[in-house]
DODRENFI-398897 format. One record per residue (C-alpha): residue number from 1; x, y, z. Coordinates in steps of 0.05 Angstrom, whole numbers, plus 32768, in hexadecimal, padded with zeros to 4 digits. Example, Ala and Ser with C-alpha at 12.3 -4.5 7.8 and 13.67 -1.06 7.14 Angstrom:
<1 <80F6 7FA6 809C>> <2 <8111 7FEB 808F>> 
END
This chain:
<1 <8000 8000 8000>> <2 <801A 8046 7FF0>> <3 <802D 806F 802D>> <4 <8014 80B7 8031>> <5 <802E 80E7 8066>> <6 <802B 8132 8071>> <7 <806C 8153 8086>> <8 <8083 8199 8094>> <9 <80AE 81B5 805C>> <10 <80F6 81C8 8067>> <11 <8116 8207 804C>> <12 <8134 81DE 8014>> <13 <80EF 81C3 8002>> <14 <80D7 820A 7FF2>> <15 <8103 820B 7FB4>> <16 <80E1 81CC 7F9C>> <17 <809C 81EC 7FA9>> <18 <80B1 8229 7F81>> <19 <80C5 81FD 7F46>> <20 <8084 81D6 7F4D>> <21 <805B 8216 7F4E>> <22 <807F 822E 7F10>> <23 <806D 81EE 7EEC>> <24 <8024 81FC 7EFC>> <25 <8027 8240 7ED9>> <26 <8038 826C 7F15>> <27 <8075 829A 7F14>> <28 <8094 8299 7F5A>> <29 <80D1 82C2 7F6C>> <30 <8115 82A2 7F67>> <31 <8124 82AC 7FB1>> <32 <80DE 82B1 7FCF>> <33 <80EA 8273 7FF9>> <34 <8119 8297 8028>> <35 <80E4 82CA 803D>> <36 <80AD 8296 803C>> <37 <80D1 8268 806C>> <38 <80E3 82A3 809A>> <39 <8099 82B6 809D>> <40 <8085 8274 80BD>> <41 <80B4 8239 80BA>> <42 <807D 8208 80CC>> <43 <804B 8223 809A>> <44 <805B 81F7 805D>> <45 <803F 81B1 8059>> <46 <8050 817B 8027>> <47 <8029 813B 801B>> <48 <8059 8103 8007>> <49 <8045 80C2 7FE6>> <50 <807A 808D 7FF3>> <51 <80A9 80C7 8004>> <52 <809C 80EE 7FC4>> <53 <807B 8134 7FC8>> <54 <8036 8130 7FA7>> <55 <800F 8168 7FC7>> <56 <801C 81A8 7FF0>> <57 <7FFE 81E3 8012>> <58 <801A 8220 8037>> <59 <7FF5 8238 8075>> <60 <801C 8272 8091>> <61 <8008 8292 80D2>> <62 <800A 82DE 80DB>> <63 <8002 82F5 8123>> <64 <7FCB 82D2 814A>> <65 <7F8E 82DF 811E>> <66 <7FA0 82D8 80D5>> <67 <7FBD 82A4 80A6>> <68 <7FC8 829D 805C>> <69 <7FC2 825E 8031>> <70 <7FE9 8252 7FF1>> <71 <8012 821F 7FCA>> <72 <7FD6 81F1 7FC7>> <73 <7FF0 81C0 7F93>> <74 <7FE6 8177 7F81>> <75 <800A 8150 7F4B>> <76 <7FDA 814C 7F0F>> <77 <7FDE 8100 7F0A>> <78 <7FC7 80F9 7F53>> <79 <7F8E 812A 7F55>> <80 <7F4B 8111 7F6B>> <81 <7F67 80DD 7F9B>> <82 <7F5F 8105 7FDB>> <83 <7FA8 8115 7FE7>> <84 <7F9F 815F 7FDC>> <85 <7F63 8162 800A>> <86 <7F89 8140 8042>> <87 <7FC1 8173 8040>> <88 <7F8D 81AB 8039>> <89 <7F6A 8194 8079>> <90 <7FAC 8190 809E>> <91 <7FBD 81D6 8088>> <92 <7F79 81F3 809B>> <93 <7F7F 81D1 80DF>> <94 <7FC1 81F7 80E9>> <95 <7F9C 8239 80DC>> <96 <7F60 8227 8108>> <97 <7F41 8263 812A>> <98 <7F5E 8296 80FA>> <99 <7F43 82BC 80BF>> <100 <7F64 829A 8083>> <101 <7F73 82BC 8040>> <102 <7F88 829F 7FFD>> <103 <7F8E 82B5 7FB4>> <104 <7F68 8281 7F8C>> <105 <7F6E 8273 7F42>> <106 <7F2B 826F 7F1D>> <107 <7F2C 8223 7F17>> <108 <7F2F 821A 7F62>> <109 <7F01 8251 7F7B>> <110 <7EC3 8225 7F80>> <111 <7EEA 81F2 7FA9>> <112 <7F00 8229 7FD8>> <113 <7EB9 8242 7FDF>> <114 <7EA4 81FC 7FF4>> <115 <7ED9 8201 802B>> <116 <7EBC 8241 8046>> <117 <7EE3 8276 801F>> <118 <7EC1 82B3 8000>> <119 <7EDD 82E2 7FCC>> <120 <7EEF 8328 7FE4>> <121 <7F0D 8344 7FA4>> <122 <7F31 832F 7F64>> <123 <7F7A 8335 7F53>> <124 <7F91 833D 7F0B>> <125 <7FDA 8333 7EF9>> <126 <7FF1 836B 7ECA>> <127 <8030 8364 7EA2>> <128 <8059 838F 7E74>> <129 <8092 83C2 7E70>> <130 <8086 83FD 7E9E>> <131 <8097 8442 7E81>> <132 <80D8 845E 7E9C>> <133 <80E3 84A1 7EBD>> <134 <80A0 84AB 7EE0>> <135 <80B1 84DE 7F16>> <136 <8091 84DD 7F5B>> <137 <8062 8516 7F6F>> <138 <8080 8557 7F88>> <139 <809C 854F 7FCE>> <140 <80A2 8503 7FC9>> <141 <80E6 84E1 7FC5>> <142 <80F6 8498 7FB8>> <143 <812A 8473 7FE1>> <144 <8145 842D 7FED>> <145 <8114 8410 801F>> <146 <814C 83EC 8043>> <147 <8168 842F 805A>> <148 <812B 843D 8085>> <149 <8122 8422 80CB>> <150 <8100 83E0 80C1>> <151 <80CB 83EE 80F5>> <152 <80B1 8429 80CC>> <153 <80AD 83FF 808D>> <154 <808A 83C6 80B2>> <155 <8057 83F6 80D0>> <156 <8047 8413 808B>> <157 <803F 83CD 806E>> <158 <8010 83BB 80A6>> <159 <7FDC 83ED 808B>> <160 <7FD3 83BF 804F>> <161 <7FD8 8379 806C>> <162 <7FAC 8356 80A0>> <163 <7FE3 8340 80CF>> <164 <802A 834F 80E6>> <165 <805E 8331 80B7>> <166 <80A0 834E 80CC>> <167 <80C5 830C 80C8>> <168 <80AE 8304 8080>> <169 <80B8 834D 806B>> <170 <8100 8353 8081>> <171 <811C 831D 8052>> <172 <80E9 8330 801C>> <173 <810A 8374 8013>> <174 <8153 835E 801E>> <175 <8158 831C 7FF9>> <176 <8181 8314 7FBA>> <177 <8164 832C 7F78>> <178 <8137 835F 7F99>> <179 <812F 83AA 7F98>> <180 <8105 83CD 7FCE>> <181 <80F2 8416 7FC9>> <182 <80CA 8444 7FF5>> <183 <80AB 8489 7FE8>> <184 <80B1 84BF 801D>> <185 <808F 8503 8025>> <186 <80A0 8531 805E>> <187 <80C1 84F7 8083>> <188 <8084 84CA 807D>> <189 <807E 848B 8054>> <190 <804C 8491 801B>> <191 <8060 8454 7FF2>> <192 <8086 8412 7FF3>> <193 <8094 83DE 7FBD>> <194 <80C1 83A2 7FAF>> <195 <80D8 8384 7F6D>> <196 <80F3 833E 7F6B>> <197 <8111 8312 7F36>> <198 <80E4 82D8 7F22>> <199 <80E8 829C 7EF4>> <200 <80C9 82C6 7EBD>> <201 <80B7 8310 7EC1>> <202 <80CE 8336 7EFF>> <203 <8095 8341 7F30>> <204 <8084 837E 7F5A>> <205 <8062 8373 7F9D>> <206 <804F 8390 7FCA>> <207 <803E 83D3 7FAC>> <208 <8021 8400 7FE2>> <209 <8016 844A 7FD3>> <210 <7FEE 8485 7FEC>> <211 <7FDD 849A 7FA4>> <212 <7FE1 8480 7F5C>> <213 <8018 84B3 7F4E>> <214 <8044 8496 7F85>> <215 <8034 8450 7F6E>> <216 <8047 8462 7F26>> <217 <808A 847F 7F3B>> <218 <809A 8442 7F64>> <219 <8088 8414 7F2A>> <220 <80B2 843C 7EFA>> <221 <80EF 843F 7F27>> <222 <80EC 83F4 7F36>> <223 <80E3 83E2 7EED>> <224 <8120 840C 7EDC>> <225 <814A 83DB 7F04>> <226 <8137 83A5 7ED2>> <227 <8136 83CE 7E91>> <228 <8112 83B3 7E53>> <229 <80F7 8379 7E7E>> <230 <80AE 836C 7E88>> <231 <8094 8372 7ECF>> <232 <8056 8352 7EEE>> <233 <802B 836D 7F26>> <234 <7FEC 834E 7F45>> <235 <7FBA 8387 7F4A>> <236 <7F7D 8384 7F79>> <237 <7F3E 839C 7F57>> <238 <7F25 83B4 7F9A>> <239 <7F50 83F1 7F8C>> <240 <7F36 840E 7F4A>> <241 <7F6E 8442 7F49>> <242 <7FA1 8409 7F46>> <243 <7F7E 83E9 7F0A>> <244 <7F7A 842C 7EE5>> <245 <7FC4 8439 7EF2>> <246 <7FDF 83F8 7ED5>> <247 <7FB1 83FF 7E99>> <248 <7FC9 8446 7E8D>> <249 <8011 842E 7E91>> <250 <8002 83FC 7E59>> <251 <8006 83BC 7E81>> <252 <7FD9 8383 7E6C>> <253 <7FB2 8350 7E96>> <254 <7FCA 8308 7E91>> <255 <7FB3 82E0 7ECE>> <256 <7F7A 82E4 7F01>> <257 <7F71 82CE 7F49>> <258 <7F3E 82DF 7F7F>> <259 <7F50 82F4 7FC5>> <260 <7F24 82C8 7FF1>> <261 <7F1B 82C4 803C>> <262 <7EFF 8291 806C>> <263 <7EE9 82BC 80A6>> <264 <7EDF 8307 80AA>> <265 <7EFE 8330 8073>> <266 <7F38 8356 8094>> <267 <7F39 83A2 8096>> <268 <7F71 83C1 806B>> <269 <7F7F 8402 8048>> <270 <7F67 83EA 8004>> <271 <7F6F 842E 7FE3>> <272 <7FBA 8427 7FEA>> <273 <7FBF 83DF 7FD1>> <274 <7FDC 83E4 7F8B>> <275 <7FFC 839F 7F88>> <276 <7FF9 8363 7FB6>> <277 <8039 8345 7FD1>> <278 <8034 82FB 7FBF>> <279 <7FFE 82CA 7FA9>> <280 <801D 8296 7FD7>> <281 <8022 82BD 8018>> <282 <7FF4 82F8 800E>> 
END
């Protein structure tokens, strides 16, 4: 009889999960695993059949009230046999008592609804070459985000995310192949964004900004670090200003997901959400 067991993934396993996700049509960052593992080292589960990974899920805890589910994958040849559901149930048990978020692809959204998730908004991935030289508004300067006290950056990020994620954010902005910028006006943060190298187009996320003009300047400055290369950004339609901005910049939609929650929809500053951080960890 085949032996199926669920184990906690190691840091090395996250590279395998990234390759697996890429084979399924996702475009994870080349070094995302370092930040993912730092966020919650026990939050990645792998179902193994006779020792071979066949299904997975990430169930990362943020603070005491929120969790995010991602990396829900099952080998195509083994779908429909219950292995994926077993690892799903183990993951949801780990997040018991919390509001749980996920970004679901269209093919899975009905399954998520049956598990108690409800759509809060849609995300559309926009891709293209961002125009160069878009200046920030008067009085706003752009700077390397790593030059700011980290506590200030984390507090600003907290406006746009349902839980504290300092342990994730620190390696997210400092890891290899990444550029992190912030926008400052009169000593106050008014924008923050990160570009990271991915298996295909570079991706930008998060993109937080107090206005479309600040968001455009951050996008342009980040894209200039990877000239003539397409960038991708997952834009929440709950912020119409964000959708208008990427369309005005000539980016084109290529991929859709829905942000879904089991439990109360968290309060966030949606007007400043121009690009989500990661489909895997929120």
